[in-house]
MARTOR-259178 format. One record per residue: residue in three letters; x, y, z negated of N, C-alpha, C, CB in turn. Coordinates in pm, whole numbers, plus 50000, padded with zeros to 5 digits. Glycine has a CB too. Example, Ala and Ser with C-alpha at 12.3 -4.5 7.8 and 13.67 -1.06 7.14 Angstrom:
REM MARTOR-259178
ALA513194943149220512304955049220513204967049220511314955349095
SER512854977549292513674989449286512905000349213514084994049428
//
This chain:
REM MARTOR-259178
UNK528524954648575527244961148526526374943348630526884984548607
UNK525664940948577524914930848606524004935248700524354925348499
UNK523804928948821522964930448891521724930148877523164925748950
UNK520434940048836519114935948807518114935748935518594945348699
UNK518434936949058517674933249203517144918549159518874932749361
UNK515874918549144515454909549166514444906949282515184907349067
UNK514564912449368513934913849475514214910449567513704921649497
UNK515624907049545516524898849688515764885049686518594895549661
UNK515324882849814515074864349842513374866749844515784849649670
UNK513344875149780511584877649764510674874849880511224893349734
UNK509684867349864508934872250037507534880750011508334855250152
UNK507884890950058506874900950051506034904950178507514912250003
UNK504824906650144503744913050237503404925250266502754909950211
UNK503444933550340503084948350329502204948150444504344959850336
UNK500864951750442499804954950524500234970950554498264951950447
UNK500114968850720500224985050778501314985450746499384997950726
UNK502634979750726503774982250719504844985950832504014973650662
UNK504244993450918504914997251023504865013051068504434988851120
UNK504075021450952503755031851028503605041650833502045028151166
UNK504205053350878503995063150781504485056250628502355067750789
UNK503835056450481504455051350396504705038450408503995053850303
UNK503875031150486504175015150496505635013050570502885006850593
UNK505855020350668507495019850701508455021850622507895027850783
UNK508135031050531509195031450418509325019750355508935041050315
UNK508275019150320508115009150196508604995050243506475008150142
UNK508484990850398509294975850430510644979750435508894967550581
UNK511454993250480512814993450483513424996850373513225000650570
UNK512614999350240513114995450091513194980350065512105001449977
UNK512184974850068512604960350084513484956650094512324954650153
UNK513284959350280514564952450346515804953550289514824956950472
UNK515984967250242517034971350203517664962850031516674987350206
UNK516534961949973516924953349899516924941749863516834955449849
UNK516914933449998517064921950023515944910750046517774919749940
UNK514644918250050513954905750074513274902250206513014904949981
UNK512704892150201511984888350343510614899450388511304870750322
UNK510704900950505509094906050528508044901650606509044917050571
UNK506894905550554505984905450655505574915050682505134899150646
UNK505414918650783504924932450845503554928550885505844938450980
UNK502704939050836501314937250909501084951250986499964933950794
UNK500334949851101500184960351192499094959951263501144961351272
UNK498494971851312497214971051382497724976551509495914979251315
UNK498314989251531498814993251623500134996651685498354998951620
UNK500824993151568502515002551586503774986051584502955018451366
UNK502974985351716503684968951719505144976051783502674953351854
UNK505564983951849507124989551861507554987551702507275008551921
UNK507304995451619507704996951509508004984351448506905004151448
UNK506914973651438506714966451392508284956951425505364963751424
UNK508114955551519509494947851575510904952551529509584949351732
UNK511084965051582512334972851535512694969051404512154987951535
UNK511364967451290511984965051166512414948851120510984970951069
UNK512054942051229512204934251237513494927451300511334933551260
UNK513734936051378515724931451380516454939251265516764938151551
UNK515714950251199516714955251125516814945950980516404971051105
UNK515694937950971515484926150881516564918750904514234918150899
UNK516344910151030517084898951098519014902251070516514899551292
UNK518894914751113520544923251131521314918850983520374945451141
UNK520274919250869520854919350735520844904850678520064929350641
UNK520524896350781520314880650745518954875550650521704876050657
UNK518044885450666517074879550630515784876550708516884884850541
UNK515014870250656513744866450740512694878550723513024851350682
UNK511934880450867510964889250897510004883950996511534901150941
UNK508904885450996507564883451086506774894851079506634871451042
UNK506244898151221504944907351238504054897351248504844917851367
UNK502914903351227501684896751203500364911051253501704890651009
UNK499944911151379498864919151398497254915551344498904920551537
UNK496554922951335495084920751319494664930451209494704905251282
UNK493024928751266491854936951172491704933051058490504936651213
UNK492204940050973492124936950792490574935250755492804952150682
UNK489864941050810488224946450774487564934550865487684965950839
UNK488244923750972487614909750931488184899350892487014904551015
UNK487074894050863487824883150716488734875050792486584870150614
UNK488334864950912489094856950903490404863851002488404843650936
UNK490874878051039491814878051065492644878650905491894887651171
UNK492174885750859493164886650674493324869250652491744896250478
UNK492504863150650492804848550614493714844550697491694839150620
UNK493794845550817494804843150945496044847050910494474851151077
UNK496404860050899497274864950859498174858550751496824874650836
UNK497534857450660498624851350507498614837850545497904852850312
UNK497934832150608498404815550639499594814350751496974806050708
UNK499394827550836500784825250926501914828250817500954837051076
UNK501834835650713503014841050650503844828750573502534852950545
UNK502334819850515502834808450452503904798750547501544800650408
UNK503084796750633503864789250768504824796250743503334789850933
UNK505474811150780506544813950834507574816250728506354824050919
UNK507334817050595508154820650491507884807550361507714837650445
UNK506974794750380506974786050302506274795650149508564779050304
UNK505864808150140505424808549967505394826550015507034800549797
UNK504854831249868504754846349891504744849849744503364852249983
UNK505684858549727505874865949625505044879349522506774868949674
UNK505114889649658504834901549646503504909549763506264906949655
UNK502774915449720501694913849801501324931149808500444902249730
UNK501924940649869501494958349917500554957449990502544968050004
UNK499374961749925498524967549990497934979850057498114965149949
UNK498974976850125499214994150165498045001050295501124995650246
UNK497074992150408496394997750470495275003350407496214991350554
UNK495025014350501494215022450440493755039050572495205025950277
UNK492795045750573492675056950683491695063950599492135052550851
UNK491525081750618490655084550588489225085450724491185095150516
UNK490175084850852489195081250941489045094351020487865075950871
UNK487985100650898487725117651003487225124050853485955118551185
UNK487105137050870486585147950790485035145450794487045162850847
UNK484065142550697483065143650731482125148050581482825131250811
UNK481565161550569480575163150478479825155150436479955169950503
UNK478805157250279477675147050283476665150250400476885146850140
UNK476545160050417475125163650504475675154450617474725182750557
UNK476755152350661477335146550806477265132850820478815149550833
UNK477065127450666477715115150647476655105050714478065112150487
UNK476655092450831476265084650880476405075850768476745082950995
UNK475705063650785475915051050711477145042150783474465042650709
UNK477185044150923478105034451002479265037250947478195035751157
UNK479605054950944480805059650917481165057050756480815074550960
UNK480205054550692480785054050512480995039450521479465059350355
UNK480355029850601480805013850583481805013650606480295003150652
UNK482645022350705483555020650796484515022350692483555029450922
UNK484805033850691485905037050566486065030150450485715048850510
UNK484995025450383485265013850297485514998750317484395013850229
UNK485084996550454485854986750496487354987950500485424984050609
UNK487654996350545489094998650613489785001250465489225013650745
UNK489175006050366490035012550251489864997350143489195031050175
UNK488904995750127488644986150002488134969550018487474993549919
UNK487064968750126486664953050153487844946150235485154951550249
UNK488914956150326489854950950360490954942150213490404962750444
UNK491124953450141491934948250048491634935249985492044957049957
UNK490384935549967489794923949845489944909849942487724927249781
UNK489734914450094489854901450173491154896350174489454902950313
UNK492014908050189493844903550186494634897250037494824920150219
UNK493754903649912493874900749811493584884149787493164909749751
UNK492044880649813491394866749786492374860449850489884863049839
UNK493034857950002493854849750062495464847750005493794854550195
UNK495244858349961497084857549919496964853349712498194881749961
UNK496494855249693496004849349533496384840849517494774846549487
UNK496174828249566496584815649561497774810149566496104810949628
UNK498224819449665499514815049731500854822149598499584823849928
UNK500364835449557501214843849483500744836549320500834862649516
UNK499724826049263499904821749183500884809049160498934821849162
UNK501814801849242502444793349271503714796349225502304790749386
UNK503924810949179504964819449102505294819848972504734830549114
UNK506084818248897505994821848759505774833248741506934819448689
UNK506094843848873505834861048856505494862048940506734871848834
UNK504564870648970504284876549108503594890349107503374866749188
UNK503604898349230503274911749199502374916849301504464920249188
UNK501074923949286500294929749376500674947049320498534923149366
UNK500984952649468500944970349428499834975249529502674980549463
UNK498954980949476497784986549570498015002249588496194983749500
UNK497755004949707497825020449764496935029449725497695021549901
UNK496425032449640495465045749610495605057349628495205047949507
UNK495165071549604495535079749607495135092049535495615079149693
UNK495775103349495495465116449402493995117049462496575132749428
UNK493475116549579491905121349612490975109449490491415117549831
UNK491795097349474490675089849398490655094849295490725076249377
UNK491675099749224491295104449062490795120649106492995104048925
UNK491205133249190490475144049168489075141849292491565158449185
UNK488915137749383487825139549453488215141949611487075150949387
UNK489655147049611489885148749726489665165849765489025138449796
UNK490055170749905489255178949984488315178550049489625182450040
UNK487275191450064486525188950155486235184250246486355192550173
UNK484985168850260485495163350421485885147150378487235173850500
UNK486515145550272487465132150218486365126650137489055135350115
UNK484855124950139484265119450032484045108950014483465122750009
UNK483835098350148483975086150145485355078550168483125082850224
UNK486765087150169487855086150152488135082549982488375098050213
UNK487795092549936488015097549781487215084249722487185115549731
UNK485935081649783485255074849678486175058449712483235075449700
UNK486285055249807486975046649782488335041649769486625043049823
UNK489125055849748490875052849678490045048049533492375071949652
UNK489345059349468488865060849323488515044849297487415072649302
UNK487935038049396487185023649351488585011149352485665018749496
UNK489715017949457490765004449427491505009149288492145001349572
UNK491465021749212491705022749106491275012148990491345033349097
UNK489865010249000489045001648942489304987048973487775005348975
UNK489604985449101489814972649185491124968249079490224975549384
UNK491784974249083493254974549028493384970948888493874988149042
UNK492294974148804492494973648657491714958248622491714988648573
UNK490914957748715489544946248666490594934148730487434948348770
UNK491564936448835492184923248908493634917948838492514927249080
UNK493624929848749495144927048682494704920848565496194940848646
UNK493324919948506492914911848410492254898648465492024919548327
UNK491994898948578491644881948622492944875648654490604879748770
UNK493854881848716495254876048745495884873448688495944879948793
UNK496264883948600497214875648488497464864748421497224878848413
UNK496404858148382496704845148357497384837648460495624839048325
UNK497584835448559498124830148688499544837948669497124834348840
UNK500234843948607501464853348617501724866048731502574843848638
UNK500264870348808500744879648889500304892748767499964879249062
UNK500894903948808500814916348769500114922948889502164922048730
UNK499464931948896498244940248960498444955748917496664934248900
UNK499034962749014498964977048953499084984249073500104981448841
UNK498825001649096498555009549197499365019449192497365013449205
UNK499585024049320500245039649329499355049449372501435041049428
UNK499245061649319498305070149365498905085949423497305071249244
UNK499445083149537500275096749578499385106949637501455094049689
UNK500285119249613499455135549653499485136349785500205150749599
UNK500435147849807500505155849945502115147349966500455177849935
UNK501585138950054503275131950122503245135450272503485111150112
UNK504195147050292504075152450434504935143450535504605168350440
UNK504855141950662505345133350738505395122550799505765132850719
UNK503945118750772503295105450796502165112150890502705096250646
UNK501935099950937499985104051041499495107350976498795094251110
UNK499195104850872497685107450778497305120550777497755103850618
UNK498745128950715498695140750691499115153250834499595140450567
UNK499455148750923499955154051075498585150351143501515144851155
UNK497465143551099496185143151141495035150951114495885133751119
UNK495055149550971494085157150865494315164950804493615152250784
UNK495715172150794495875182750713496675193350751496255178950608
UNK495605207150792496645214050865497615222750785496025222250962
UNK498485229950838499815233850755499475244150693501115236950829
UNK498065249650707497945261250605497375254850461496845273750667
UNK496515244550461496385235050397497305230650297496195227850469
UNK498285227850392499655221050285500385228250245500645211950333
UNK500295238750285501165252350212500715252450096500995267950269
UNK498985258750129498575260849981498465248749884497235267149978
UNK498425237749901498155224649838499945225649777497535209249970
UNK501255227149841502385230249801502565239049705502965233049885
UNK501915249249752502185262249615501985259849477501205274749623
UNK500745252949469500385245249358501035234649285499465240949387
UNK502495226249328502535218549282503605223449189502525208949356
UNK503665215849075504865222048994506505220949032504755215848860
UNK507085214249087508025210649128508515220349270507765196649140
UNK507475223949314507405234549448507835224749559508575249649441
UNK507465212749605507665206749698506765194349740508795204649683
UNK506515193949879505835182649910506525166549836505865183150076
UNK505475154949895506385147049876506415138250000506215140649752
UNK507095129449982507645120450130507255105950132509395119650146
UNK507235097650223507095084650253508045079050111507685080750422
UNK509375082650131510355071850025509965075349897512155073650031
UNK509415090349842509125089349701507815077049662508675105549656
UNK507125074449758506395063349723507005049549714505435062949804
UNK507635050849841508285032949846509225033449743509215026650005
UNK510015040049672510555038949534509695033749429510985051449490
UNK508695040849427507725037349295507485025949349506315046349251
UNK506515019649476506315008149491507324997349461505955007949597
UNK508414997749513509544987349457509464986049327510954990949483
UNK509844998349241510014997149101508464988949029510335014249041
UNK507394989449076506764987149067506304969349067506564995649122
UNK507084965849192506874953949238508034942949180506824955449390
UNK509104950849097510164944649038509714937348955511054951648988
UNK510294923548956510054910448856510464919548709511354893548897
UNK511684927448693512064930548555511194944348480513724933548564
UNK510264943348534509224951948504508284946348457508794958748593
UNK508114934948432507234923448409506024928648322508044911148336
UNK506044939148222504994940448140504074951248175505444941948016
UNK504134956148304503454966648367502724959548435504134976348437
UNK500974963748407500044956948500498764963348453500044940248492
UNK497894967048588496604972548553496804986648504495884963948447
UNK497974994248561498395007148546498715010748692499585008748443
UNK498195026348699498475035648842499355047548786496865042548925
UNK500495045048881501555052948888501295065448984502685044648928
UNK500815077348919501035093648981501885096049059501365103548896
UNK501885100449204503385103849283502905115249340504075092449405
UNK502935125749233501865144049307502755153649265499905150449218
UNK503895149249195504995164749193504345171849058504765178449368
UNK503365165049004502835169248903501935181848903503755169948828
UNK501325178449006499725188849027498815180648949498945190849213
UNK498985168248889498105162448845498005154448743497805158548912
UNK498045151348622498445144448538496865137648409499705154948482
UNK497435129048338496555126048267497285113648159495345122748361
//
């Protein structure tokens, strides 16, 4: 049987690629033979371990620290990757955070802008910097991490987060039309309840997780590998007619 794995040898940038879902995405790309650039904000130890894992398999890997809400940091990160790899084939926009739960009555302008910057503005900065390098390939791919919260509105206290994730769905559709002529496909994934990550360990109580899980048709929560496999699928060149789409990963609790 012919090997259809076209990820091997590709240069991939994963933002926030050393924790939670991002770490699993990075490992899946490494296991598929890719060269990985791992951006991190605070997870230096894990990022370095991932580099060691990639190099042990004979692949190139680099780590880049930075605050992607800072335009200069985002631009510098992409330039460092090009210097290290010579090119870029795939961008995974994974960085994001709920930050904290705040109701509308508690919402300060500073908090609102912080959440928007972390989840949305940083994605624009990185994508804008990376797009000219992605255009140098006949085929390239971007996968954006959205959320079920962007579809449904999220649980109470996630107003800013849900709004930013909903905007990523539109950002993905608009960008797919804009970058399609240069050969870059742009898709998104919208994970639901993904347990075992720092996100839900921090922001979701056991009672809330149990209640959500009880309403999932397949009767289990998701895990980071569930998301990573979907990201790998969308990034693969042999799926080259899919663009502007969002793949929902939620066990059937929400569909449209």
